DRENPA-3360 file (N, C-alpha, C; in nm, 2 decimals, always signed):
BEGIN
1 = MGFEPSPS = -1.94/-0.49/+0.42/-1.91/-0.57/+0.54/-1.73/-0.57/+0.54 ~ -1.68/-0.53/+0.64/-1.53/-0.53/+0.66/-1.49/-0.65/+0.73 ~ -1.37/-0.67/+0.72/-1.30/-0.79/+0.79/-1.23/-0.76/+0.93 ~ -1.26/-0.83/+1.03/-1.18/-0.79/+1.15/-1.04/-0.87/+1.12 ~ -0.93/-0.80/+1.18/-0.80/-0.88/+1.18/-0.82/-1.00/+1.27 ~ -0.73/-1.10/+1.23/-0.74/-1.22/+1.30/-0.64/-1.18/+1.41 ~ -0.67/-1.27/+1.52/-0.59/-1.23/+1.66/-0.46/-1.29/+1.62 ~ -0.44/-1.37/+1.52/-0.30/-1.44/+1.50/-0.23/-1.37/+1.38;
9 = VTPRRVFI = -0.28/-1.27/+1.34/-0.22/-1.19/+1.22/-0.17/-1.06/+1.27 ~ -0.04/-1.05/+1.26/+0.03/-0.92/+1.30/+0.01/-0.81/+1.20 ~ -0.05/-0.71/+1.23/-0.06/-0.59/+1.11/+0.07/-0.55/+1.06 ~ +0.10/-0.53/+0.92/+0.22/-0.49/+0.86/+0.20/-0.37/+0.80 ~ +0.33/-0.32/+0.74/+0.34/-0.20/+0.67/+0.37/-0.25/+0.54 ~ +0.28/-0.21/+0.45/+0.26/-0.27/+0.30/+0.28/-0.18/+0.20 ~ +0.37/-0.18/+0.11/+0.39/-0.09/+0.01/+0.36/-0.16/-0.13 ~ +0.24/-0.09/-0.20/+0.20/-0.16/-0.32/+0.25/-0.07/-0.44;
17 = SYGRADAQ = +0.32/-0.14/-0.54/+0.37/-0.08/-0.65/+0.29/-0.14/-0.75 ~ +0.26/-0.04/-0.86/+0.16/-0.09/-0.97/+0.15/+0.01/-1.08 ~ +0.11/-0.03/-1.20/+0.13/+0.06/-1.31/-0.04/+0.13/-1.30 ~ -0.03/+0.25/-1.31/-0.16/+0.33/-1.32/-0.24/+0.29/-1.44 ~ -0.16/+0.27/-1.55/-0.25/+0.24/-1.69/-0.35/+0.12/-1.68 ~ -0.29/+0.02/-1.59/-0.36/-0.09/-1.60/-0.39/-0.18/-1.47 ~ -0.35/-0.12/-1.36/-0.35/-0.20/-1.23/-0.42/-0.11/-1.13 ~ -0.44/+0.01/-1.15/-0.49/+0.09/-1.06/-0.61/+0.05/-0.98;
25 = DLALRMER = -0.71/+0.01/-1.06/-0.83/-0.04/-0.99/-0.78/-0.15/-0.90 ~ -0.70/-0.25/-0.93/-0.67/-0.37/-0.84/-0.60/-0.32/-0.73 ~ -0.49/-0.21/-0.75/-0.43/-0.17/-0.63/-0.53/-0.09/-0.53 ~ -0.61/-0.04/-0.58/-0.72/+0.02/-0.48/-0.79/-0.07/-0.40 ~ -0.82/-0.17/-0.48/-0.91/-0.28/-0.40/-0.83/-0.36/-0.30 ~ -0.69/-0.37/-0.34/-0.60/-0.44/-0.25/-0.58/-0.36/-0.12 ~ -0.58/-0.22/-0.16/-0.53/-0.13/-0.06/-0.65/-0.12/+0.07 ~ -0.79/-0.13/+0.00/-0.89/-0.13/+0.08/-0.90/-0.27/+0.15;
33 = DLQERGHT = -0.88/-0.37/+0.11/-0.89/-0.53/+0.16/-0.79/-0.53/+0.28 ~ -0.65/-0.47/+0.24/-0.56/-0.50/+0.36/-0.59/-0.39/+0.47 ~ -0.64/-0.28/+0.44/-0.66/-0.19/+0.55/-0.79/-0.23/+0.64 ~ -0.88/-0.30/+0.57/-0.99/-0.38/+0.66/-0.92/-0.47/+0.74 ~ -0.81/-0.54/+0.71/-0.76/-0.63/+0.80/-0.66/-0.59/+0.90 ~ -0.67/-0.45/+0.90/-0.57/-0.40/+0.97/-0.43/-0.35/+0.95 ~ -0.40/-0.37/+0.82/-0.26/-0.33/+0.78/-0.25/-0.19/+0.74 ~ -0.14/-0.15/+0.76/-0.10/+0.00/+0.70/-0.06/+0.00/+0.57;
41 = VWLDRSEI = -0.13/+0.06/+0.46/-0.10/+0.04/+0.33/-0.06/+0.17/+0.28 ~ +0.07/+0.17/+0.19/+0.12/+0.30/+0.14/+0.10/+0.28/+0.01 ~ +0.03/+0.38/-0.09/-0.01/+0.38/-0.22/+0.00/+0.51/-0.26 ~ +0.09/+0.53/-0.37/+0.15/+0.67/-0.41/+0.02/+0.78/-0.43 ~ -0.09/+0.71/-0.48/-0.21/+0.81/-0.51/-0.25/+0.88/-0.38 ~ -0.23/+0.82/-0.28/-0.30/+0.88/-0.17/-0.19/+0.93/-0.06 ~ -0.08/+0.90/-0.07/+0.02/+0.91/+0.03/+0.14/+1.02/+0.00 ~ +0.15/+1.05/-0.11/+0.26/+1.16/-0.17/+0.21/+1.27/-0.13;
49 = RAGSSWED = +0.29/+1.35/-0.05/+0.27/+1.50/-0.01/+0.29/+1.60/-0.13 ~ +0.19/+1.69/-0.14/+0.22/+1.80/-0.26/+0.36/+1.87/-0.21 ~ +0.42/+1.91/-0.32/+0.55/+2.00/-0.29/+0.66/+1.90/-0.25 ~ +0.65/+1.78/-0.23/+0.77/+1.72/-0.17/+0.82/+1.63/-0.29 ~ +0.96/+1.58/-0.25/+1.02/+1.50/-0.35/+0.96/+1.35/-0.36 ~ +0.90/+1.34/-0.45/+0.84/+1.19/-0.45/+0.91/+1.07/-0.44 ~ +1.04/+1.10/-0.51/+1.14/+1.00/-0.51/+1.19/+0.97/-0.37 ~ +1.24/+1.08/-0.29/+1.29/+1.05/-0.17/+1.17/+0.97/-0.07;
57 = QIERVIGD = +1.04/+1.03/-0.10/+0.93/+0.96/-0.02/+0.92/+0.83/-0.05 ~ +0.91/+0.77/-0.17/+0.90/+0.64/-0.21/+1.02/+0.56/-0.15 ~ +1.15/+0.61/-0.18/+1.27/+0.53/-0.12/+1.26/+0.52/+0.01 ~ +1.22/+0.62/+0.09/+1.19/+0.60/+0.26/+1.08/+0.50/+0.28 ~ +0.99/+0.51/+0.20/+0.87/+0.40/+0.24/+0.89/+0.26/+0.22 ~ +0.97/+0.27/+0.11/+1.02/+0.12/+0.06/+1.11/+0.06/+0.17 ~ +1.19/+0.14/+0.24/+1.31/+0.10/+0.33/+1.22/+0.08/+0.46 ~ +1.12/+0.14/+0.48/+1.03/+0.12/+0.62/+0.92/+0.00/+0.60;
65 = CEVFVALL = +0.88/-0.04/+0.48/+0.78/-0.12/+0.47/+0.84/-0.26/+0.52 ~ +0.74/-0.35/+0.54/+0.75/-0.48/+0.59/+0.73/-0.59/+0.47 ~ +0.62/-0.55/+0.39/+0.58/-0.61/+0.29/+0.59/-0.53/+0.16 ~ +0.64/-0.58/+0.05/+0.66/-0.50/-0.06/+0.55/-0.59/-0.19 ~ +0.46/-0.53/-0.23/+0.37/-0.60/-0.34/+0.39/-0.53/-0.46 ~ +0.42/-0.60/-0.58/+0.45/-0.55/-0.70/+0.34/-0.64/-0.77 ~ +0.25/-0.52/-0.85/+0.13/-0.58/-0.92/+0.18/-0.57/-1.07 ~ +0.21/-0.68/-1.14/+0.27/-0.69/-1.26/+0.15/-0.73/-1.37;
73 = T = +0.12/-0.66/-1.45/+0.02/-0.69/-1.55/+0.06/-0.69/-1.69;
% end
């Protein structure tokens, strides 16, 4: 069962930073939950294009995001 975005909530562009060794499951859950609420989520696991400079992509996306989430474990 998904969640409908609240009419009072403005969808945001969200960047999630996490450690793959110990926070990947939480990051994936958070990505799914935020997307179900209408937000656009950038997560390196699914968004980095093959053959491109991942550093350039990450810097660009961080500059374009409205919310930066750092998962510290």
